[in-house]
All heavy atoms as an XYZ file, in Angstrom:
794
protein
N       5.531     -8.875      4.585
C       4.848    -10.114      4.861
C       4.580    -10.284      6.359
O       3.774    -11.096      6.741
C       5.647    -11.290      4.324
C       4.910    -12.594      4.552
S       5.659    -14.071      3.952
C       5.553    -13.861      2.210
N       5.245     -9.493      7.175
C       5.055     -9.595      8.623
C       3.600     -9.302      8.984
O       2.966    -10.060      9.723
C       6.005     -8.638      9.369
C       7.451     -9.046      9.117
C       5.695     -8.621     10.854
C       8.479     -8.036      9.585
N       3.067     -8.225      8.432
C       1.699     -7.833      8.771
C       0.698     -8.871      8.269
O      -0.296     -9.168      8.937
C       1.390     -6.401      8.261
C       0.185     -5.811      9.003
C       1.168     -6.365      6.776
C       0.470     -5.386     10.395
N       0.964     -9.466      7.094
C       0.073    -10.500      6.576
C       0.044    -11.703      7.519
O      -1.012    -12.272      7.783
C       0.490    -10.955      5.167
C       0.276     -9.914      4.102
C       1.491     -9.004      3.894
O       2.416     -9.000      4.753
O       1.504     -8.281      2.902
N       1.223    -12.069      8.021
C       1.304    -13.198      8.957
C       0.542    -12.890     10.243
O      -0.189    -13.740     10.757
C       2.761    -13.518      9.261
N       0.689    -11.674     10.746
C      -0.024    -11.291     11.967
C      -1.531    -11.399     11.754
O      -2.247    -11.966     12.576
C       0.379     -9.865     12.400
C       1.825     -9.856     12.909
C      -0.581     -9.328     13.462
C       2.406     -8.482     13.148
N      -2.011    -10.869     10.626
C      -3.454    -10.900     10.370
C      -3.974    -12.306     10.079
O      -5.150    -12.586     10.297
C      -3.836     -9.931      9.259
C      -3.776     -8.485      9.691
C      -3.216     -7.528      8.873
C      -4.263     -8.081     10.918
C      -3.158     -6.193      9.262
C      -4.208     -6.762     11.331
C      -3.651     -5.815     10.496
N      -3.121    -13.198      9.591
C      -3.539    -14.599      9.427
C      -3.716    -15.255     10.794
O      -4.595    -16.078     10.985
C      -2.522    -15.386      8.592
C      -2.649    -15.176      7.122
C      -3.889    -15.853      6.590
C      -3.939    -15.772      5.089
N      -5.059    -16.487      4.529
N      -2.863    -14.888     11.714
C      -2.959    -15.437     13.076
C      -4.120    -14.803     13.828
O      -4.888    -15.493     14.495
C      -1.631    -15.222     13.840
C      -0.503    -16.002     13.163
C      -1.783    -15.628     15.307
C       0.890    -15.652     13.672
N      -4.239    -13.468     13.733
C      -5.299    -12.740     14.433
C      -5.862    -11.668     13.497
O      -5.327    -10.563     13.425
C      -4.753    -12.094     15.712
C      -5.813    -11.311     16.458
O      -6.951    -11.178     16.014
N      -5.435    -10.765     17.612
N      -6.945    -12.006     12.778
C      -7.508    -11.070     11.794
C      -7.966     -9.730     12.380
O      -8.077     -8.749     11.653
C      -8.698    -11.830     11.217
C      -8.436    -13.264     11.517
C      -7.644    -13.278     12.778
N      -8.222     -9.667     13.677
C      -8.704     -8.414     14.263
C      -7.608     -7.670     15.035
O      -7.899     -6.747     15.790
C      -9.897     -8.692     15.176
O      -9.513     -9.548     16.235
N      -6.365     -8.053     14.827
C      -5.259     -7.416     15.537
C      -5.173     -5.936     15.191
O      -5.397     -5.528     14.060
C      -3.945     -8.113     15.192
N      -4.866     -5.156     16.182
C      -4.593     -3.726     16.010
C      -3.094     -3.581     16.247
O      -2.610     -3.715     17.382
C      -5.377     -2.876     17.016
C      -6.873     -3.105     16.982
C      -7.473     -2.697     15.653
C      -8.980     -2.883     15.712
N      -9.542     -3.374     14.498
N      -2.366     -3.330     15.169
C      -0.915     -3.389     15.257
C      -0.270     -2.452     14.247
O      -0.839     -2.160     13.200
C      -0.436     -4.849     15.022
C      -0.817     -5.329     13.640
C       1.035     -5.035     15.279
N       0.918     -1.979     14.611
C       1.758     -1.198     13.699
C       3.105     -1.914     13.638
O       3.676     -2.268     14.665
C       1.956      0.247     14.207
C       2.954      0.989     13.334
C       0.634      0.978     14.271
N       3.594     -2.129     12.414
C       4.886     -2.783     12.217
C       5.808     -1.802     11.506
O       5.456     -1.261     10.466
C       4.742     -4.077     11.381
C       6.105     -4.703     11.141
C       3.811     -5.066     12.070
N       6.975     -1.603     12.096
C       7.981     -0.735     11.480
C       9.172     -1.611     11.111
O       9.842     -2.143     11.987
C       8.409      0.371     12.436
C       7.318      1.380     12.681
C       7.814      2.520     13.587
N       6.715      3.379     13.966
C       5.887      3.153     14.993
N       6.052      2.101     15.755
N       4.902      3.994     15.251
N       9.394     -1.745      9.810
C      10.496     -2.564      9.317
C       9.978     -3.781      8.587
O       8.801     -4.141      8.694
N      10.869     -4.414      7.834
C      10.475     -5.575      7.040
C      11.198     -6.851      7.440
O      10.898     -7.912      6.919
C      10.749     -5.311      5.543
O      12.142     -5.009      5.378
C       9.907     -4.164      5.023
N      12.131     -6.761      8.359
C      12.869     -7.932      8.837
C      12.307     -8.318     10.210
O      12.323     -7.501     11.142
C      14.359     -7.596      8.933
C      15.211     -8.781      9.349
O      14.709     -9.688     10.052
O      16.403     -8.797      8.977
N      11.833     -9.530     10.324
C      11.199     -9.984     11.570
C      12.163     -9.880     12.753
O      11.735     -9.665     13.890
C      10.643    -11.423     11.432
C       9.793    -11.801     12.649
C      11.755    -12.426     11.228
C       8.533    -11.026     12.820
N      13.464     -9.979     12.508
C      14.435     -9.942     13.601
C      14.728     -8.528     14.095
O      15.161     -8.351     15.225
C      15.739    -10.617     13.164
C      15.521    -12.074     12.852
O      14.946    -12.806     13.640
N      15.951    -12.489     11.680
N      14.494     -7.530     13.261
C      14.844     -6.161     13.648
C      13.657     -5.203     13.642
O      13.813     -4.052     14.041
C      15.930     -5.608     12.696
O      15.431     -5.620     11.352
C      17.209     -6.412     12.792
N      12.503     -5.661     13.212
C      11.348     -4.765     13.131
C      10.822     -4.411     14.522
O      11.094     -5.093     15.500
C      10.232     -5.385     12.296
S       9.388     -6.745     13.106
N      10.073     -3.328     14.563
C       9.414     -2.905     15.797
C       7.919     -3.161     15.623
O       7.324     -2.741     14.636
C       9.668     -1.415     16.027
C       9.037     -0.886     17.288
C       9.270      0.611     17.442
O      10.283      1.123     16.951
O       8.400      1.255     18.057
N       7.322     -3.862     16.568
C       5.896     -4.175     16.506
C       5.207     -3.537     17.701
O       5.592     -3.782     18.844
C       5.655     -5.703     16.507
C       6.385     -6.369     15.337
C       4.161     -6.004     16.449
C       6.319     -7.886     15.343
N       4.214     -2.708     17.424
C       3.422     -2.073     18.482
C       2.011     -2.659     18.457
O       1.334     -2.605     17.436
C       3.315     -0.560     18.242
C       4.555      0.212     18.520
C       4.328      1.709     18.322
O       3.190      2.191     18.537
O       5.295      2.381     17.931
N       1.591     -3.194     19.567
C       0.254     -3.769     19.699
C      -0.654     -2.727     20.325
O      -0.298     -2.112     21.323
C       0.326     -5.028     20.562
C       1.287     -6.037     19.989
C       2.576     -6.233     20.366
C       1.036     -6.939     18.921
N       3.141     -7.208     19.602
C       2.223     -7.665     18.699
C      -0.070     -7.215     18.121
C       2.332     -8.646     17.724
C       0.048     -8.183     17.152
C       1.226     -8.888     16.957
N      -1.841     -2.530     19.737
C      -2.752     -1.481     20.192
C      -4.108     -2.056     20.620
O      -4.482     -3.159     20.239
C      -2.976     -0.449     19.072
C      -1.739      0.293     18.707
N      -1.261      1.359     19.431
C      -0.851      0.121     17.684
C      -0.148      1.797     18.880
N       0.117      1.071     17.813
N      -4.829     -1.243     21.385
C      -6.214     -1.518     21.799
C      -6.390     -2.891     22.423
O      -7.360     -3.591     22.156
C      -7.168     -1.364     20.607
C      -7.171      0.045     20.051
O      -6.753      0.990     20.723
N      -7.630      0.195     18.832
N      -5.449     -3.278     23.250
C      -5.585     -4.533     23.985
C      -5.317     -5.785     23.172
O      -5.623     -6.891     23.625
N      -4.757     -5.650     21.974
C      -4.428     -6.827     21.171
C      -3.361     -7.639     21.893
O      -2.335     -7.099     22.305
C      -3.910     -6.424     19.776
O      -4.919     -5.671     19.107
C      -3.545     -7.639     18.950
N      -3.608     -8.917     22.043
C      -2.632     -9.795     22.675
C      -1.423     -9.938     21.756
O      -1.577    -10.320     20.588
C      -3.243    -11.191     22.934
O      -4.393    -11.027     23.766
C      -2.251    -12.122     23.594
N      -0.236     -9.632     22.255
C       0.958     -9.751     21.419
C       1.186    -11.187     20.942
O       0.883    -12.150     21.643
C       2.091     -9.301     22.337
C       1.427     -8.427     23.349
C       0.071     -9.051     23.560
N       1.706    -11.297     19.744
C       2.057    -12.586     19.155
C       3.580    -12.642     19.123
O       4.226    -11.665     18.726
C       1.485    -12.707     17.729
C      -0.037    -12.551     17.748
C       1.892    -14.031     17.085
C      -0.659    -12.367     16.367
N       4.146    -13.753     19.509
C       5.604    -13.855     19.555
C       6.183    -13.775     18.145
O       5.547    -14.184     17.168
C       6.035    -15.166     20.217
O       5.781    -16.255     19.354
N       7.408    -13.248     18.065
C       8.075    -13.167     16.771
C       8.288    -14.564     16.185
O       8.241    -14.743     14.977
C       9.386    -12.400     16.880
C       9.180    -10.900     17.021
C      10.468    -10.130     16.882
C      10.177     -8.632     16.930
N      11.405     -7.838     16.711
N       8.498    -15.558     17.039
C       8.680    -16.931     16.555
C       7.407    -17.427     15.872
O       7.475    -18.073     14.820
C       9.066    -17.852     17.713
N       6.248    -17.127     16.466
C       4.976    -17.538     15.851
C       4.726    -16.791     14.548
O       4.232    -17.357     13.576
C       3.811    -17.304     16.811
C       3.795    -18.291     17.971
O       4.511    -19.317     17.902
O       3.068    -18.027     18.954
N       5.080    -15.511     14.525
C       4.914    -14.716     13.303
C       5.832    -15.264     12.211
O       5.416    -15.447     11.065
C       5.206    -13.225     13.563
C       4.174    -12.648     14.541
C       5.214    -12.442     12.256
C       4.525    -11.267     15.075
N       7.065    -15.560     12.577
C       8.022    -16.085     11.598
C       7.564    -17.437     11.059
O       7.663    -17.699      9.855
C       9.406    -16.207     12.225
C      10.484    -16.529     11.227
C      11.882    -16.394     11.819
O      12.050    -16.500     13.037
O      12.803    -16.171     11.008
N       7.029    -18.304     11.915
C       6.524    -19.599     11.471
C       5.375    -19.418     10.480
O       5.290    -20.123      9.461
C       6.079    -20.436     12.664
N       4.495    -18.460     10.756
C       3.375    -18.192      9.849
C       3.894    -17.618      8.529
O       3.372    -17.926      7.466
C       2.382    -17.235     10.504
C       1.132    -16.959      9.694
C       0.360    -18.219      9.330
C      -0.436    -18.742     10.475
N      -1.341    -19.849     10.084
N       4.949    -16.797      8.585
C       5.540    -16.249      7.361
C       6.092    -17.368      6.475
O       5.916    -17.338      5.254
C       6.652    -15.248      7.707
C       6.141    -13.951      8.280
S       7.441    -12.875      8.950
C       8.434    -12.576      7.501
N       6.728    -18.342      7.081
C       7.255    -19.488      6.330
C       6.100    -20.243      5.672
O       6.166    -20.626      4.502
C       8.081    -20.417      7.250
C       8.405    -21.727      6.568
C       9.344    -19.711      7.707
N       5.027    -20.435      6.416
C       3.832    -21.121      5.894
C       3.221    -20.343      4.724
O       2.885    -20.926      3.686
C       2.813    -21.267      7.024
C       1.545    -21.973      6.661
C       0.570    -21.982      7.834
O       0.996    -22.257      8.968
O      -0.624    -21.713      7.595
N       3.085    -19.036      4.876
C       2.514    -18.207      3.809
C       3.400    -18.204      2.569
O       2.897    -18.246      1.445
C       2.300    -16.771      4.308
C       1.221    -16.576      5.360
C       1.235    -15.143      5.879
C      -0.142    -16.934      4.813
N       4.716    -18.189      2.761
C       5.636    -18.221      1.622
C       5.512    -19.550      0.889
O       5.531    -19.589     -0.348
C       7.082    -17.994      2.072
C       8.060    -17.881      0.919
C       7.799    -16.671      0.045
O       7.676    -15.560      0.542
N       7.726    -16.864     -1.264
N       5.372    -20.639      1.634
C       5.215    -21.960      1.010
C       3.922    -22.025      0.196
O       3.906    -22.563     -0.918
C       5.229    -23.057      2.078
N       2.847    -21.450      0.740
C       1.579    -21.411     -0.001
C       1.730    -20.582     -1.270
O       1.240    -20.967     -2.333
C       0.466    -20.815      0.865
C       0.005    -21.703      1.989
C      -1.001    -21.012      2.916
O      -1.510    -19.916      2.563
O      -1.279    -21.568      3.990
N       2.411    -19.447     -1.170
C       2.639    -18.579     -2.325
C       3.469    -19.309     -3.384
O       3.125    -19.314     -4.569
C       3.345    -17.298     -1.876
C       3.661    -16.349     -2.995
C       2.701    -15.470     -3.474
C       4.928    -16.333     -3.584
C       2.988    -14.585     -4.512
C       5.217    -15.453     -4.615
C       4.241    -14.588     -5.072
O       4.522    -13.729     -6.106
N       4.553    -19.937     -2.966
C       5.426    -20.648     -3.902
C       4.706    -21.805     -4.585
O       4.943    -22.074     -5.763
C       6.669    -21.173     -3.178
C       7.596    -20.063     -2.703
O       7.429    -18.903     -3.155
O       8.470    -20.354     -1.860
N       3.820    -22.481     -3.854
C       3.092    -23.624     -4.414
C       2.136    -23.208     -5.527
O       1.737    -24.044     -6.344
C       2.323    -24.349     -3.310
N       1.793    -21.940     -5.596
C       0.854    -21.462     -6.612
C       1.546    -20.684     -7.731
O       0.895    -19.977     -8.491
C      -0.231    -20.614     -5.953
C      -1.094    -21.436     -5.004
C      -2.164    -20.616     -4.366
C      -2.978    -21.500     -3.425
N      -3.964    -20.747     -2.694
N       2.861    -20.853     -7.855
C       3.609    -20.149     -8.898
C       3.060    -20.484    -10.286
O       2.987    -19.625    -11.160
C       5.100    -20.492     -8.832
C       5.945    -19.771     -9.871
C       5.926    -18.265     -9.711
O       6.063    -17.762     -8.599
N       5.776    -17.538    -10.803
N       2.664    -21.732    -10.487
C       2.142    -22.143    -11.791
C       0.946    -21.287    -12.202
O       0.755    -20.998    -13.385
C       1.766    -23.627    -11.797
C       0.484    -23.939    -11.079
C      -0.714    -24.050    -11.776
C       0.450    -24.089     -9.697
C      -1.905    -24.317    -11.126
C      -0.728    -24.347     -9.040
C      -1.900    -24.464     -9.749
O      -3.087    -24.718     -9.104
N       0.139    -20.859    -11.235
C      -1.023    -20.023    -11.553
C      -0.588    -18.659    -12.062
O      -1.183    -18.110    -12.986
C      -1.910    -19.845    -10.321
C      -2.598    -21.107     -9.879
C      -3.385    -20.915     -8.591
O      -3.168    -19.958     -7.842
N      -4.311    -21.825     -8.320
N       0.457    -18.116    -11.458
C       0.944    -16.806    -11.899
C       1.639    -16.892    -13.249
O       1.683    -15.919    -13.997
C       1.869    -16.213    -10.828
C       1.123    -15.837     -9.543
C       2.035    -15.192     -8.526
N       3.075    -16.067     -8.033
C       2.905    -17.012     -7.107
N       1.711    -17.203     -6.575
N       3.912    -17.756     -6.705
N       2.193    -18.059    -13.566
C       2.885    -18.246    -14.840
C       1.927    -18.471    -16.005
O       2.309    -18.299    -17.159
C       3.840    -19.437    -14.759
C       5.024    -19.157    -13.852
O       5.310    -17.973    -13.578
O       5.670    -20.132    -13.409
N       0.721    -18.880    -15.713
C      -0.247    -19.150    -16.783
C      -0.791    -17.838    -17.340
O      -1.470    -17.089    -16.656
C      -1.414    -19.993    -16.261
C      -1.031    -21.428    -15.991
C      -2.228    -22.235    -15.552
N      -1.871    -23.637    -15.383
C      -2.692    -24.579    -15.005
N      -3.960    -24.291    -14.748
N      -2.286    -25.820    -14.874
N      -0.475    -17.584    -18.605
C      -0.964    -16.381    -19.274
C      -1.833    -16.843    -20.439
O      -1.329    -17.354    -21.439
C       0.200    -15.496    -19.777
C      -0.340    -14.276    -20.486
C       1.105    -15.105    -18.613
N      -3.118    -16.683    -20.264
C      -4.070    -17.103    -21.283
C      -4.278    -15.982    -22.298
O      -4.035    -14.813    -21.998
C      -5.420    -17.450    -20.636
C      -5.357    -18.662    -19.743
C      -5.232    -18.522    -18.366
C      -5.423    -19.939    -20.275
C      -5.169    -19.632    -17.543
C      -5.363    -21.055    -19.459
C      -5.235    -20.895    -18.095
O      -5.168    -21.992    -17.288
N      -4.764    -16.335    -23.499
C      -5.128    -15.278    -24.443
C      -6.177    -14.356    -23.810
O      -6.905    -14.755    -22.906
C      -5.728    -16.050    -25.631
C      -5.171    -17.436    -25.519
C      -4.989    -17.668    -24.039
N      -6.258    -13.135    -24.318
C      -7.234    -12.186    -23.784
C      -8.654    -12.735    -23.956
O      -8.898    -13.621    -24.787
C      -7.122    -10.839    -24.502
O      -7.612    -10.973    -25.830
N      -9.577    -12.202    -23.193
C     -10.979    -12.618    -23.303
C     -11.469    -12.423    -24.729
O     -12.156    -13.282    -25.285
C     -11.864    -11.842    -22.298
C     -11.487    -12.209    -20.864
C     -13.335    -12.083    -22.555
C     -11.733    -13.653    -20.495
N     -11.117    -11.297    -25.329
C     -11.543    -11.022    -26.711
C     -11.024    -12.119    -27.644
O     -11.780    -12.633    -28.472
C     -11.026     -9.657    -27.159
C     -11.456     -9.291    -28.561
C     -10.965     -7.912    -28.968
O     -10.396     -7.193    -28.150
N     -11.176     -7.560    -30.212
N      -9.756    -12.485    -27.497
C      -9.189    -13.533    -28.350
C      -9.875    -14.877    -28.097
O     -10.159    -15.621    -29.038
C      -7.691    -13.664    -28.104
C      -6.884    -12.479    -28.593
C      -5.435    -12.553    -28.149
O      -5.190    -12.773    -26.944
O      -4.566    -12.377    -29.009
N     -10.130    -15.179    -26.832
C     -10.778    -16.451    -26.508
C     -12.192    -16.514    -27.076
O     -12.601    -17.546    -27.622
C     -10.816    -16.663    -24.991
C      -9.456    -16.954    -24.391
C      -9.551    -17.324    -22.935
O     -10.351    -18.178    -22.563
N      -8.737    -16.686    -22.107
N     -12.939    -15.414    -26.960
C     -14.300    -15.401    -27.506
C     -14.278    -15.531    -29.022
O     -15.116    -16.230    -29.610
C     -15.031    -14.130    -27.079
C     -15.372    -14.036    -25.594
C     -15.921    -12.658    -25.260
C     -16.349    -15.134    -25.186
N     -13.311    -14.894    -29.652
C     -13.166    -15.009    -31.102
C     -12.865    -16.457    -31.487
O     -13.459    -17.000    -32.429
C     -12.061    -14.069    -31.588
C     -12.016    -13.969    -33.102
O     -13.080    -13.667    -33.694
O     -10.928    -14.178    -33.685
N     -11.952    -17.088    -30.752
C     -11.633    -18.499    -31.022
C     -12.864    -19.369    -30.842
O     -13.122    -20.269    -31.653
C     -10.515    -18.983    -30.089
C      -9.140    -18.510    -30.450
S      -7.915    -19.285    -29.367
C      -7.312    -17.867    -28.491
N     -13.624    -19.129    -29.776
C     -14.822    -19.936    -29.526
C     -15.830    -19.765    -30.653
O     -16.445    -20.734    -31.085
C     -15.452    -19.563    -28.180
C     -14.634    -20.025    -27.003
C     -15.215    -19.572    -25.672
O     -16.187    -18.832    -25.615
N     -14.606    -20.022    -24.593
N     -15.990    -18.528    -31.126
C     -16.931    -18.291    -32.219
C     -16.508    -19.073    -33.458
O     -17.305    -19.799    -34.048
C     -17.020    -16.796    -32.552
C     -17.814    -16.545    -33.819
C     -19.197    -16.606    -33.797
C     -17.176    -16.309    -35.034
C     -19.936    -16.418    -34.961
C     -17.890    -16.113    -36.195
C     -19.275    -16.167    -36.160
O     -20.004    -15.992    -37.306
N     -15.243    -18.919    -33.851
C     -14.788    -19.591    -35.062
C     -14.748    -21.107    -34.885
O     -14.972    -21.843    -35.854
C     -13.446    -19.027    -35.519
C     -13.621    -17.660    -36.088
C     -13.236    -16.483    -35.546
C     -14.334    -17.332    -37.284
N     -13.636    -15.425    -36.321
C     -14.313    -15.923    -37.406
C     -14.986    -18.072    -38.268
C     -14.912    -15.259    -38.461
C     -15.581    -17.397    -39.334
C     -15.541    -16.006    -39.424
N     -14.502    -21.592    -33.678
C     -14.571    -23.032    -33.426
C     -15.983    -23.538    -33.673
O     -16.183    -24.599    -34.274
C     -14.146    -23.368    -31.997
C     -12.637    -23.293    -31.787
O     -11.889    -23.163    -32.775
O     -12.207    -23.360    -30.613
N     -16.977    -22.760    -33.221
C     -18.361    -23.200    -33.399
C     -18.767    -23.158    -34.873
O     -19.524    -24.005    -35.343
C     -19.323    -22.344    -32.568
O     -19.382    -21.033    -33.069
N     -18.236    -22.205    -35.612
C     -18.558    -22.094    -37.042
C     -17.837    -23.174    -37.843
O     -18.425    -23.816    -38.718
C     -18.169    -20.682    -37.568
C     -18.272    -20.617    -39.089
C     -19.056    -19.619    -36.931
N     -16.563    -23.378    -37.541
C     -15.732    -24.292    -38.338
C     -15.643    -25.703    -37.770
O     -15.040    -26.568    -38.401
C     -14.317    -23.724    -38.470
C     -14.286    -22.400    -39.193
O     -15.099    -22.158    -40.084
N     -13.375    -21.530    -38.815
N     -16.169    -25.914    -36.585
C     -16.083    -27.240    -35.960
C     -14.664    -27.585    -35.529
O     -14.284    -28.753    -35.525
N     -13.872    -26.561    -35.157
C     -12.489    -26.789    -34.731
C     -12.383    -26.723    -33.210
O     -13.378    -26.504    -32.515
C     -11.562    -25.723    -35.360
O     -12.012    -24.426    -34.953
C     -11.575    -25.814    -36.881
N     -11.172    -26.914    -32.723
C     -10.939    -26.873    -31.266
C      -9.815    -25.891    -30.916
O      -9.069    -26.103    -29.966
C     -10.580    -28.272    -30.734
O      -9.394    -28.730    -31.410
C     -11.703    -29.262    -30.930
N      -9.691    -24.819    -31.673
C      -8.612    -23.843    -31.473
C      -8.582    -23.316    -30.041
O      -7.524    -23.239    -29.425
C      -8.787    -22.658    -32.450
O      -8.912    -23.178    -33.763
C      -7.615    -21.715    -32.377
N      -9.743    -22.939    -29.517
C      -9.792    -22.370    -28.176
C      -9.352    -23.399    -27.138
O      -8.513    -23.126    -26.288
C     -11.205    -21.865    -27.863
C     -11.338    -21.406    -26.445
C     -10.805    -20.274    -25.902
C     -12.016    -22.063    -25.386
N     -11.114    -20.187    -24.567
C     -11.871    -21.286    -24.224
C     -12.738    -23.245    -25.302
C     -12.408    -21.647    -23.005
C     -13.288    -23.612    -24.086
C     -13.112    -22.806    -22.949
N      -9.894    -24.609    -27.211
C      -9.523    -25.655    -26.249
C      -8.035    -25.963    -26.355
O      -7.368    -26.184    -25.340
C     -10.344    -26.920    -26.484
C     -11.787    -26.780    -26.065
C     -12.545    -28.071    -26.304
C     -14.008    -27.915    -25.943
N     -14.784    -29.131    -26.199
N      -7.509    -25.980    -27.573
C      -6.085    -26.255    -27.770
C      -5.221    -25.153    -27.151
O      -4.190    -25.438    -26.539
C      -5.760    -26.382    -29.264
C      -6.437    -27.585    -29.912
O      -6.870    -28.497    -29.176
O      -6.542    -27.593    -31.154
N      -5.634    -23.904    -27.312
C      -4.871    -22.780    -26.753
C      -4.830    -22.852    -25.233
O      -3.774    -22.669    -24.611
C      -5.463    -21.454    -27.209
N      -5.967    -23.124    -24.614
C      -6.038    -23.228    -23.152
C      -5.240    -24.437    -22.670
O      -4.484    -24.353    -21.693
C      -7.511    -23.303    -22.679
C      -7.594    -23.638    -21.205
C      -8.216    -21.985    -22.976
N      -5.363    -25.552    -23.378
C      -4.633    -26.767    -22.999
C      -3.125    -26.551    -23.084
O      -2.366    -27.044    -22.237
C      -5.055    -27.930    -23.886
N      -2.659    -25.792    -24.072
C      -1.226    -25.524    -24.216
C      -0.709    -24.709    -23.037
O       0.363    -25.009    -22.495
C      -0.925    -24.813    -25.525
C       0.569    -24.536    -25.698
C       0.901    -23.974    -27.040
C       2.362    -23.649    -27.244
N       3.312    -23.863    -26.221
N      -1.453    -23.691    -22.641
C      -1.026    -22.878    -21.493
C      -0.924    -23.762    -20.252
O       0.042    -23.684    -19.487
C      -1.992    -21.694    -21.254
C      -1.680    -20.987    -19.940
C      -1.934    -20.716    -22.414
N      -1.902    -24.620    -20.046
C      -1.887    -25.508    -18.877
C      -0.751    -26.522    -18.972
O      -0.106    -26.830    -17.973
C      -3.231    -26.214    -18.734
C      -4.339    -25.291    -18.272
C      -5.630    -26.048    -18.078
C      -6.714    -25.112    -17.571
N      -7.977    -25.830    -17.300
N      -0.502    -27.053    -20.167
C       0.580    -28.027    -20.342
C       1.945    -27.385    -20.114
O       2.857    -28.004    -19.550
C       0.504    -28.638    -21.728
N       2.098    -26.133    -20.550
C       3.370    -25.426    -20.379
C       3.612    -25.020    -18.936
O       4.769    -24.772    -18.552
C       3.399    -24.169    -21.269
C       3.504    -24.499    -22.754
O       3.780    -25.676    -23.095
O       3.299    -23.575    -23.559
N       2.573    -24.919    -18.135
C       2.658    -24.519    -16.723
C       1.823    -25.469    -15.885
O       0.768    -25.089    -15.362
C       2.169    -23.071    -16.552
C       2.977    -22.108    -17.382
O       4.100    -21.806    -17.050
N       2.404    -21.654    -18.489
N       2.263    -26.706    -15.717
C       1.450    -27.708    -15.033
C       1.295    -27.443    -13.534
O       2.173    -26.856    -12.902
C       2.220    -29.015    -15.267
C       3.625    -28.582    -15.468
C       3.555    -27.231    -16.125
N       0.187    -27.900    -13.017
C      -0.078    -27.823    -11.579
C       0.768    -28.898    -10.896
O       0.746    -30.056    -11.310
C      -1.558    -28.071    -11.329
C      -1.967    -27.961     -9.889
C      -3.473    -28.150     -9.735
C      -3.917    -28.000     -8.319
N      -5.363    -28.149     -8.181
N       1.543    -28.535     -9.876
C       2.342    -29.543     -9.192
C       1.454    -30.558     -8.468
O       0.352    -30.233     -8.058
C       3.184    -28.756     -8.200
C       2.613    -27.388     -8.151
C       1.691    -27.216     -9.313
N       1.969    -31.745     -8.362
C       1.196    -32.809     -7.711
C       1.415    -32.821     -6.233
O       2.288    -32.381     -5.665
C       1.562    -34.163     -8.292
C       1.149    -34.249     -9.747
C       1.498    -35.590    -10.341
O       1.659    -36.566     -9.606
O       1.597    -35.659    -11.564
């Protein structure tokens, strides 16, 4: 996540990171890239982790396959049912978006 944080701060950074712990990693800045402090990188890592955690509900939502959904939509249109809408609504209800 260190490299992701660096690129969020400076998308054009030329850098090599050795290690995965911000406190012990080695960061080499290349081609005149202005170094970013480890404190700033760590702050951005915390921000990125919070954004990732806030979207957990999206990763938890597992919808029926496209083939299954299209089949449900077809039969809903033939039978006048709401199977497809109910299936999608259940997935959303089981994994609600946080407020």
